[in-house]
Each structure stands twice: as structure tokens, then as C-alpha cells.
C-alpha positions as CSV (number, residue, x, y, z in Angstrom):
1,M,114.3,110.2,116.5
2,S,115.4,108.6,113.3
3,E,116.3,105.0,114.0
4,R,114.1,102.5,112.3
5,V,113.3,99.6,114.6
6,E,111.7,97.1,112.2
7,E,110.5,97.4,108.6
8,A,108.3,95.0,106.7
9,P,108.8,93.9,103.1
10,A,107.0,95.6,100.2
11,S,104.8,92.6,99.3
12,R,101.1,92.7,100.2
13,G,98.9,89.6,100.1
14,I,95.2,88.8,100.1
15,G,93.9,89.0,103.6
16,V,90.5,88.6,105.3
17,G,88.9,91.1,107.6
18,R,87.2,94.4,107.8
19,V,90.4,96.3,106.8
20,A,92.0,93.4,104.8
21,D,95.2,94.4,102.9
22,K,94.9,98.0,104.0
23,V,98.0,99.8,105.3
24,A,97.3,101.4,108.7
25,L,99.6,103.8,110.5
26,V,99.2,104.2,114.3
27,T,101.1,106.7,116.5
28,G,101.6,106.0,120.2
29,A,101.3,102.3,119.3
30,A,103.5,100.8,121.9
31,A,100.9,100.7,124.7
32,G,97.4,101.5,125.8
33,I,94.8,102.5,123.2
34,G,97.4,102.7,120.4
35,L,98.5,99.1,121.1
36,A,94.9,97.9,121.1
37,V,94.3,99.6,117.8
38,A,97.4,98.1,116.2
39,R,96.5,94.7,117.3
40,R,92.9,95.0,116.1
41,F,93.9,96.3,112.7
42,A,96.3,93.4,112.3
43,A,93.6,90.9,113.4
44,E,91.3,92.4,110.8
45,G,93.8,91.9,108.0
46,A,95.7,95.2,107.9
47,Y,99.4,95.9,107.5
48,V,100.4,98.0,110.5
49,V,103.0,100.8,110.6
50,A,103.5,101.6,114.3
51,G,105.3,104.7,115.7
52,D,106.2,105.5,119.3
53,I,109.1,106.8,121.4
54,D,109.2,103.5,123.3
55,A,111.7,101.3,121.4
56,A,111.1,98.3,123.6
57,G,107.4,98.5,123.2
58,L,107.7,98.8,119.5
59,A,110.0,95.8,119.3
60,A,107.6,93.7,121.4
61,L,104.7,94.7,119.0
62,A,106.8,93.8,115.9
63,E,107.6,90.4,117.4
64,E,104.0,89.8,118.3
65,L,102.5,90.8,114.9
66,G,105.4,89.5,112.8
67,P,107.6,91.2,110.2
68,Q,105.2,90.4,107.3
69,R,102.4,92.2,109.1
70,C,104.1,95.0,111.0
71,A,106.7,97.7,110.5
72,T,107.8,100.0,113.3
73,R,109.8,103.2,113.7
74,L,110.7,105.4,116.5
75,C,108.6,108.5,116.2
76,D,108.1,111.6,118.4
77,V,104.9,113.1,117.0
78,T,106.1,116.6,118.0
79,V,109.0,116.3,115.5
80,E,107.8,116.8,111.9
81,D,110.6,114.9,110.4
82,D,109.8,111.9,112.5
83,V,106.1,111.9,111.5
84,A,107.0,112.4,107.8
85,A,109.5,109.5,108.0
86,L,106.9,107.2,109.7
87,V,104.5,107.9,106.8
88,Q,107.3,107.1,104.4
89,V,107.7,103.7,106.0
90,A,104.2,102.9,104.9
91,V,104.8,104.2,101.4
92,D,108.2,102.5,100.9
93,G,107.4,99.3,102.8
94,F,103.8,98.6,101.7
95,G,103.3,100.9,98.6
96,G,100.9,103.4,100.2
97,L,98.8,104.4,103.1
98,D,95.1,103.7,103.6
99,I,94.5,104.5,107.3
100,A,96.1,106.8,109.9
101,V,95.3,107.0,113.6
102,A,96.7,110.1,115.4
103,N,96.7,108.5,118.8
104,A,99.8,109.7,120.7
105,G,99.0,112.1,123.6
106,G,99.2,112.7,127.3
107,G,98.7,115.2,130.0
108,T,99.3,116.4,133.6
109,A,97.0,118.0,136.1
110,A,97.5,121.7,137.2
111,E,95.2,124.6,137.7
112,L,95.6,127.4,135.2
113,A,96.9,130.1,137.5
114,D,99.7,127.7,138.7
115,H,100.4,125.9,135.4
116,D,104.0,125.8,134.3
117,Y,104.2,127.2,130.8
118,A,106.7,124.6,129.5
119,A,104.4,121.8,130.7
120,W,101.4,123.5,129.1
121,R,103.3,123.8,125.8
122,R,104.4,120.2,126.0
123,I,100.8,118.9,126.4
124,V,99.5,121.1,123.6
125,D,102.4,120.1,121.4
126,L,101.9,116.4,122.0
127,C,98.1,116.2,121.8
128,L,97.3,118.9,119.2
129,N,100.4,119.6,117.2
130,G,101.2,115.9,117.0
131,A,97.7,115.2,115.6
132,F,98.1,118.0,113.1
133,L,101.4,116.6,111.8
134,T,99.9,113.2,111.5
135,V,96.9,114.5,109.6
136,K,99.2,116.7,107.4
137,H,101.6,113.9,106.3
138,A,99.1,111.1,106.2
139,G,96.7,113.3,104.2
140,R,99.4,114.2,101.7
141,A,100.3,110.5,101.2
142,M,96.7,109.5,100.7
143,R,95.9,112.4,98.4
144,A,98.9,111.6,96.2
145,R,97.7,108.1,95.3
146,D,95.7,107.5,92.1
147,G,92.1,108.2,93.0
148,G,93.0,109.4,96.5
149,A,90.9,108.0,99.3
150,G,91.7,107.0,102.8
151,A,90.6,107.3,106.4
152,I,92.1,109.3,109.3
153,V,91.0,108.9,112.9
154,T,92.2,111.3,115.6
155,L,92.0,110.7,119.3
156,A,90.2,113.5,121.1
157,S,88.8,113.0,124.6
158,L,85.8,113.4,126.9
159,N,87.8,116.5,128.0
160,A,87.2,118.0,124.5
161,V,83.6,118.7,125.5
162,Q,83.7,118.4,129.3
163,P,85.9,120.7,131.4
164,G,87.8,119.4,134.4
165,R,89.5,121.3,137.2
166,G,93.3,121.1,136.6
167,M,92.8,119.8,133.1
168,G,93.0,123.1,131.2
169,A,95.9,122.2,128.9
170,Y,94.5,118.8,128.0
171,C,91.0,120.2,127.6
172,A,92.2,122.9,125.3
173,A,94.4,120.6,123.2
174,K,91.7,118.0,122.8
175,A,89.0,120.5,121.9
176,G,91.5,121.7,119.3
177,V,91.8,118.1,118.0
178,V,88.0,118.1,117.4
179,A,88.2,121.4,115.4
180,L,91.3,120.1,113.6
181,T,89.3,116.9,112.7
182,E,86.4,118.9,111.3
183,V,88.6,121.2,109.2
184,A,90.5,118.2,107.9
185,A,87.3,116.5,106.9
186,L,86.3,119.6,105.0
187,E,89.6,120.0,103.2
188,L,90.4,116.3,102.5
189,G,86.9,115.2,101.7
190,P,87.1,116.1,98.0
191,A,90.1,113.6,97.7
192,G,87.9,110.9,99.2
193,I,89.6,111.0,102.5
194,R,87.4,110.7,105.6
195,V,88.5,112.2,108.9
196,N,86.8,111.5,112.2
197,A,87.6,111.7,115.9
198,V,87.1,109.3,118.8
199,A,86.6,110.8,122.3
200,P,87.3,108.3,125.1
201,G,86.3,108.7,128.7
202,L,88.2,106.9,131.5
203,I,90.1,104.0,129.9
204,R,92.3,101.7,132.0
205,T,95.8,101.9,130.5
206,R,99.4,102.3,131.6
207,A,99.0,106.0,131.1
208,T,96.0,106.3,133.4
209,A,97.3,103.9,136.1
210,G,97.9,106.7,138.5
211,M,94.2,107.4,138.7
212,W,93.7,104.1,140.6
213,H,96.1,105.3,143.3
214,V,94.2,108.5,144.1
215,P,91.4,107.5,146.5
216,G,87.9,108.2,145.2
217,V,88.8,109.3,141.7
218,V,87.9,106.2,139.7
219,E,84.8,105.8,141.8
220,E,83.8,109.3,140.9
221,Y,84.4,108.6,137.2
222,V,82.2,105.5,137.4
223,E,79.5,107.4,139.3
224,N,79.4,110.0,136.6
225,A,79.2,107.6,133.7
226,P,75.6,106.4,133.2
227,L,76.8,103.0,132.2
228,G,78.5,102.8,135.6
229,R,82.0,101.7,134.7
230,F,85.3,102.6,133.0
231,A,86.4,100.9,129.8
232,E,89.3,98.9,128.3
233,P,91.4,100.0,125.4
234,E,89.9,97.3,123.2
235,E,86.5,99.1,123.4
236,V,88.0,102.2,121.9
237,A,89.9,100.2,119.3
238,A,86.5,98.7,118.1
239,V,85.2,102.2,117.3
240,V,88.4,103.2,115.6
241,L,88.2,100.1,113.5
242,F,84.6,101.0,112.4
243,L,85.6,104.5,111.4
244,A,88.6,103.2,109.5
245,S,86.7,100.5,107.7
246,D,84.4,100.8,104.6
247,E,81.5,100.3,107.0
248,A,81.9,104.0,107.7
249,S,82.1,105.0,104.1
250,F,79.9,108.0,104.4
251,V,81.0,109.1,107.9
252,S,83.3,112.1,108.1
253,G,83.8,115.1,110.3
254,S,82.2,113.3,113.3
255,V,83.2,112.8,116.9
256,Y,82.4,109.5,118.5
257,G,82.3,109.5,122.3
258,V,83.4,106.3,124.0
259,D,82.7,107.4,127.6
260,G,79.8,105.4,128.8
261,G,77.6,108.6,128.6
262,A,79.9,110.5,131.0
263,R,79.6,113.7,128.9
264,T,76.0,114.0,130.0
265,R,77.1,114.6,133.7
266,R,80.1,116.2,135.2
267,Y,83.9,115.6,135.3
268,P,85.5,114.3,138.5
269,D,87.4,116.8,140.7
270,L,90.9,115.3,140.2
271,I,92.6,118.3,141.8
272,G,90.4,118.1,144.9
273,A,91.2,114.4,145.2
274,L,94.9,115.1,144.9
275,E,94.7,117.8,147.6
276,R,92.9,115.4,150.0
277,L,95.5,112.8,149.3
278,S,98.4,115.2,150.0
279,H,96.8,116.3,153.3
280,G,96.0,112.7,154.1
């Protein structure tokens, strides 16, 4: 995917906020957590470079944030040329890259013995390889600047540390994202680049909307979260903002759970709920 949807001018002003005048790249920025992160960055003074495969969503984001604040580009994070080109939008449009958020991801439910291999590879490619390509090209751009420095945040998941029936591909990919984050922190740290992961639990987004149509699943998530609820995308964006900001100047190689404490209990039986629904 190579068509550029919207590109901001090269000028950068003097802003106010926790990431004022920083250039922040976000993948999967057209909806859900990525959209909340892009909006929060812009509200806190950053210039946003947003990538997604959803052209209409990107166009809406560009209109909302304005051409002086936001540049967008179609980007499939499983295609290396797309990711490299998205990073180049930041370099060409705003003169560099300060923050990158590897957010794009997704998954489906299937038990291992019945899992279609093409579907497995798609989930791992999207969640793990997409994060790798974002770290690779963002890290290069940050390292190439005079003095280096920068912040990269990956999106892992509660499923990186808590197994779920039917979630094998997603669990494996997100556990890989955690390991990737730790290695990236080790390798990029000498250049002043911090790398951390955020691991959300159940967040109400367009991507998770199907959960609310399977009887008992959301209730089981809530029951297994000590805080007794699910979360909104803005709550994840707040943690991403902290990790991207100078407030986290000595934080790297860490994983921040945003799951209401759910990792201390057990993961809901999604497959069982789907089976009960089908036998309804």
C-alpha cells in the first residue's frame, strides 16, 4: 500500500504539553487504541504521523487533527516497504521521529489442533512481525539523528502473560512482542532510545465489539479483573503517553499491564462461550 492520504508541512512550531513539538508515529491509528493514542499525542502538543489500512479512518483523523498537526499514510505493517515509507513521512514532513507506537494488531479464536495455518501466520505476521518492522525502521530513524534518543512503545497484551483457550496464535505473538521489546531496549538503549510495552486487558473498541455479542464473555472478563470492569481506549493511551514522555526518562525494557489486575486471576473461556452460543 503506497498511496499517501495526507501529508503535513515541514514546519514545526512551539507547542505546549507533555510531548510538545515531538513527532509521534502510530500504527493502526484509524480506530480503537491507536486512534485514542493519536488523539492524546496531538492534544499534548505532538505532531502525529498515522498509519493504517483504513483510508476512510485515516482521512477522518487527518480532518479532525488538521493538516498542520497530522500526516497520514496507508500502511500495512506486514509489508516492510509500507512501514519504511511511513517512517519516511515523519522524516520528510517533520524533520525526524521522536516517538513510535507499534499498535497495529488483531486475532481470531481457534484451538491449536484445529487452527488454520494461514490464519495462524496472519496473526503472528500482524502482531509480531508488524511490531518488529516498526521497531526496526523507527529505531533506525531515531538512531540516525544527531545525539540519537527517542521512545518506542509496543502494544503487547494480557495474553502475553496469561494463556487463553483458543488464543494460541495471539498469545504466542504477544509474548513475542514482550521479548522483542526487551531485546530492542537492550540494543537501542546506548543510542538513548527507550523501548517499553503496554499490555492491555479487555478494552472496549471496534475490534473487540464481538465480545459483547457472546453471552457471558464480558461478564467473565469483568469477574476476573480485580477492579471489576473493562477499560476504554483512552485509559491505554494515558499509559502510552507516559512512556513516550520525558516523565519516563529512565524507564526502558518494561511491560506495563493495563488490565485491572486481570493477570492475577484466569483468562475467560472464550471457546467454551462460543460453543454454548452455537448450541444455543
